[in-house]
N, C-alpha and C positions, 0 to 999 in steps of 0.2 A: 640698527634695525634694518633688516633685509626686506627687500620688496619681493613680492611673489612673481615668479616668472610667468610671463604671458604664454598661454597655450599657442602652439603653432597654428597659423591661419590655414584653413582648409577650403577646398572648393569641391564641387561635384562635377565630374567629367563623364561624358558619354563613352561607353565602352566600344561603341561601333565607329564613331567618327571623330572622337576627341573633343567635342564641343564642351566648353566649361561654363558653369553658372554658379553663382554664390549660394544658391539654394537648390534643393532637390526638385526635380521635375519628373512627372510621370511620362511625358513624351518629349523626345528631343526635337527642338524647333529646326534643327539643321538637317538631320537625316530621317526624321519621323519615326524613330525606333521607340518602342514602349519599354519602360522599366529598365533602361540601360544605364542610368546614372549611378556612379559609385563615388564615395568620398575619398579624397586623397589630399596630401599636403600641397599647398599652393605653389611651393618652390620646386615640386617634383615635375620634371619635364623629360619627355622621351628623348633618348639620344644624348651623346656627349660630344663636346666640341673636339673635332679631330685636328691634328696639326696640319697647317696648310703648307703646300710646296712653294718655294720661292718662285717669283715670276721668271719666265724664260722668253727670250726673244725668238720669234718664230723663224726668222731667217737663219739663225744659228743652230736650229735643231737638225739633226741628221735625217736625210730622206732615204729611208730604206724600207723594203717590204718585209714584214714579218712572216715567217713560214706558217702556213695554216695547218691545223690538225685535221687530216682527212681520215674518215672512218671506214672507208672501203665499202660503204653502202651508197651506190651511185645516186639514187634518187634523193637521199638525205643530204649528201654533199652538194648536189645540184642546187637545192633550195638555199643552203647556207652560202652559196657563191664559191664553192671549192673546198669548204671545210671551216672549222671553227678558228677564229682569230685568238691568239693568246691574250688572256685578260678580259675576254668578252663575256657578257652576261646575256644569255638567251632565255626567253620565256616561251614555253610550249603550252598552248591552251587548247581546250576542247571539252566536249561534254564528258561527264563521268562514264567510264566503260568503253570509250571510243578506241583505246589502244595506246594511250600516251606512255604508260608505264612499260608496256611490252616493247614499244619502239625504243625507249631509252635504255632498257636493259640490254637489248641487242646492240645498241650503240656503245654502251659501256663495255660489253664483252669484246667488241671489235677494237675499241680504243685501248684495251688492256694489253694488247700485244706489244711488249717492250716498255710499257709504262704502268704506273699505278693509278687506279681509278677508285674514287671513294663515292659510294652510293649511300646517300643519307635518306632514310625512309622514316616518315612519321606516321604512315598508314598501315604498314605491314611489318610483321616480325621477320627476323632473319630466316626462320624456318620456312615461312611462306614464300619469301623471295627465292629460297633454294628450290622449292617445289616448282615455281614458275620457271626458274633457270633450267631445271632438268627437263621440263616440257619443251623449252625452246632449244635444247641442245647446247646450253652455255656451260662450259666447264667451270669458269670462275677464277682461273689463274690470274693473279694480279688485280682482281676485283675485290675490294674490301667493302663490307656492308656495315653500317652503323644505324641502329634503330633508336633515334633520339629526337625528342621534340624541342629540347632547349638548344636554340641555335648557337648561343654563346659557347656552350660546352662542345657542340659539334665542331665549331670552327677551331677551337683549341686542339681537338683531336686531329683536324685536318692539317694544322700547322706542324704537328709532330710527325704526321705521315708524309707530308709533302707530295700530294698526288699530282698527276698530270691532267686530271679531269675531275670535276666535282659535279654531282647530280643531286638535286634536292627534290624529293617527291613526297609531299607537295608543299607549296608555300603556305597553303591554308592551315597546315597542321603544326608548323613550327612557331616558336615565339621567342622573343628576346626580353630579358629582364629590364632593359632600358625603357620599355613601354608597359604600363600597368594594365592595359586592356587585355581582353581574352584573346586567345589564338583565333585567327580568321577575321578579326575586326579590321576596319580600315587602317587604324593607326598601326596595328601589328603588321599588317601586310606591307605597308610602306616602309616601316622601320626595318623589318627583316630584309626586304629587298635592297634598301640602301646599305645595310651592313654587308650583304653579299656582294654588292657592287664595289664597295670599298675594298673588301677582301680580294676579290678577283683582280681589280686593278693593281692592288699592292703586290700580289704574288705572281701575277701573270698567268694564272690558271684559268682556262675556259670553264665556265660554269653554266649548267642548264638547270632551270627551275620549272616545275610543273604547276600549272594553275587550272583549276576546274572552272568551267563556264556555266552559269545559270542561263535560263531562257533569255533574260534581258541583259546578261553580262554585268549584273549589278554586284552589290557588296561582296559576295563570295567570289566573283569572277575576277579575271586578271586584267580587265580593261583599266583598272586603277593604276596599273604598274607599267603600262605601255610606254609612258614618257620617261621612265627611269631606265629601263633595260636597253641593250644595244640591238637585240634581234627579237622579233616577235613572230612566232610561227603558230599557225592554227591547224589542228588535225580535224578534218571534216569527213562526213559520211554518215550514212544510215547505220545504226547499230546492227541491223539484221542483214546488211549487205556486206559482201566480201571486200569491197573496194574502199580505200581511204585516200583522201587528198591532203597533202601537207602543203599549206599555202603560206607564203611569206607576206606579211603586211607591213613589216618594218625591218630594215637591215642597214645598219650604218657602214657595213663593210662590203656590200654587194647590192645586186639588183633585187627589187621586190617583184619583178615580173617573172618569177619562176614558181613552178608548182611540181611537187613530187607525187607520183601515183603509186600506191602500195596495194597489195592484196593480202588480206588477213587469212592466214592458213593455220594449220595445227602446229607448225613450227615457227610461228611468229609472222612478222611483216616481211614480205618479199617485194622487191621493186618490180613494177610492170614495165617491160621494155617497149611494148607496143600497145599503149592504152587504147588507142582508137579501135584497133582490131578487137581488143577484149570487150569493149563496150557494145559493139554492134555484132559480135560473133553469133549471138543467139537470135538474131532477127529472122522472123519467119518470112518465107517467100510469099509475096502477094498479100501481105498483111494490110488490113484496112485501118486507117487512122494512124499510120506510122510514117514518119519522115526523118531522114538523116540530115543533121545540121552540122556544118563545120564551125566549131566555136574556138575561142581562144581562152586558155587558162594561163594567164601571165603571158609569156612569150611562146608557149607551146600550143600548137593547133591540135584540137581533139575533135573527133567525130562522135557525136552522141545521137541516140535515137529518142526522138520526141514522139510520144503517143498521146492520142486524145480519143475520148469516147463520149458520144452524145446519146442521150436516152430520153424518151418522153417521160414527163413527170406528172404525177397526180397531185402534187403539192401546189399551193397557191403561188409560192415563190420557188423558182428552180434553183438548184444548188450549183455552186461553182467550187470545185475542189482541185487543188494543185499539189504536186509532190516533186520538189526539186526545181520548181519555177517560181517566178514572182507572181503572187496572187493578183496584184494590180495590173500586171501585163495581160493576164488572162481576161480580166474585165475589159480592158481596153480593146483587145482583139475581138472579143465577143460583140462589143458595141459597134466596132467598125464593120464587122461582117454583117451585122443587122442593118445598119444605116446606109453603108456605102455599097455593099454587095447585094443586099436584099435577101440575105439568108434568114429564115425564120427560126430564131433560137429562143424566143420568149417562153416556150413551153418545153424546153429541153434542159435536162441536167448536163453539165459539161465537166468531165474529169480529165485532167491533163497530168502527164508524168514524164520524167526523164528516167530512162532505163539505167539500172546499175547503181542507184542510190546517189547520183551526182546532184549537185545544186548549181544550176546555171541561171544567172541573172543578167546575162548579156542581151541587149536589145536585138542582136543579130538573130536570135531564135524566133522573133516575131513571125516572120514569113513561114517558117517551118511549122510553128504552132497553128497558124491560120490554115495552112494546107491540111494539117492533121485533123482539125475540126471539120473542115469541109469534106474531107475524105470519109470520115466516120458518118457524117450526116447524110451523104449521098451513097454510102456503102460502096465506094469505089476506091480501089487502092492507088496509091502513088507509084509510078514506075520504080522498079527496084534499083535502076542505075542512075537515079536522079537525086541530087542533093539540093537543098534550098537554104538561102540565107538572105537576110535583109531586115531592116527596121521598118515598121509600119507606122505611118503618121495618122493623125486623127481624121484627116480628109481622105484617107485611103491611099495616099502616095507611098512609094517605097523609097527609103533613104539609104544612102551609101554607108559603108562601114570601113573600119581600119584594117590594114594588113590583109587585103583580099587575096593576094597572090599566095601567101603562105597557107591559107585555108584551102585554096584550090589545089595546090600541089599535094597536100595531105589527102584530099579526096581522090585525086588521080592515082596516088600511090596505092590506095586500097581498092582500086579497080572500078571506080565510078566513072561514068562517061559523060554525063550532062550535069549542068548546074543552073538553077534558076536564081537570078540575082537582080538587084535594082538596075534600071537602065542608066542612072547617073554614075554607077560604078565604072562604066566603060568610057566615061568622058575623057580620061587620060590615056596613057599608054596601055595597050592590051596586055593583060597578064600573060606570063610565059607558062602556058599550060596547054595540054592537048584536049582538055575537056571542051565539049560543045556548050557554049554559053548561050543561055536563053534570057535575054534582058526583058524586063517589064517595068513600065512606068508606074502602074497602079496595082493594087491588090487584085482587082477584078481581072486585069490582064494576066497576072501571075497564075490565078486559079485556072484560067482557060488554057494556059500553056502547060501547067502541071497536071491537070485532070481532064482536059479536053472539054 
């Protein structure tokens, strides 16, 4: 007499985060997703155990520098620390439509000189990529395109092609059969990234993956993958502005204090050799509510134009609007100007902006923002040859900032003659600059020096 075989035990797993439960649930208690549970076998687990390498004594490993893959795009190579390291996995994130695919297609064409490059696209067809390449002036010699969403099949093609560089655009569109969830879910994102990491380390091929960022950098965004990859780069900028900033937030092979500045043109991304001059080139002479501030983007000094506009409001509550600045810093500056300086802003709308589509969140812009607000409120321009920098405290004091000399030298190089700065910044050795320094201990003193 034969016994009936027991049916395989099943569980219900969330397609977004992988949470398992013996019964179906309408809402996942882990990621709060609705109707995301599907039934699967209990013994089905994403991923397979990979063979482990034998342990090696650190002192016996050879100490040698691996040659980097330079792409011939100076701003891009600068952010990477000189180029891509063999076997590295780099993630490039940014808002949809910001220019990630355009930049990587240019990088692929530059890297294809003398080597094979594989461009894996899950979003566009080969014909669409060809049209974009023609617009960018990319011939495509040595650049192979594969339009596949199955990562396992794509990696098999990559092994047969043996490329010198692999680009995946984007990580949200590919999937692996080792994970049963839908493409773009948390489990699929992590599993595909881990598979790409193992493949890159095993073959020594530099790999770039594209990740789209939502407003909060949540489920669809690449912030889930930052701890897995070697390099994390973010492409920032306003979609309707010509300028883009490529910022490094993680780099296991170089400094994260680097930023690349690009200009979006009809022929693609071009590096900006003198970004400070580009950002302040269109500043009007004698403009009211405009102040030039020497900021730091990583280790690179940049001069940016901070503008402010005050206007009487008929609404019960005045509006505070910012573009490219921290909203909370604007509230802080407005409160300090009201309580410590005596400026009447209770019935004024305040609009502040950084020209050029840049996003500056450095406290060194506090003094420049305060001067711009006072300049607009009094309808009196700040002198055209003056730059201002310094952090403003709640009691109205001015605080010092880092790398003062590099900021001043950049301002001097572009023809400015005077700098308004915190008095405590001169406590040490005098910076090596020909600028006339105007130190101030408080915000009230700084306004008197800057506006008279």
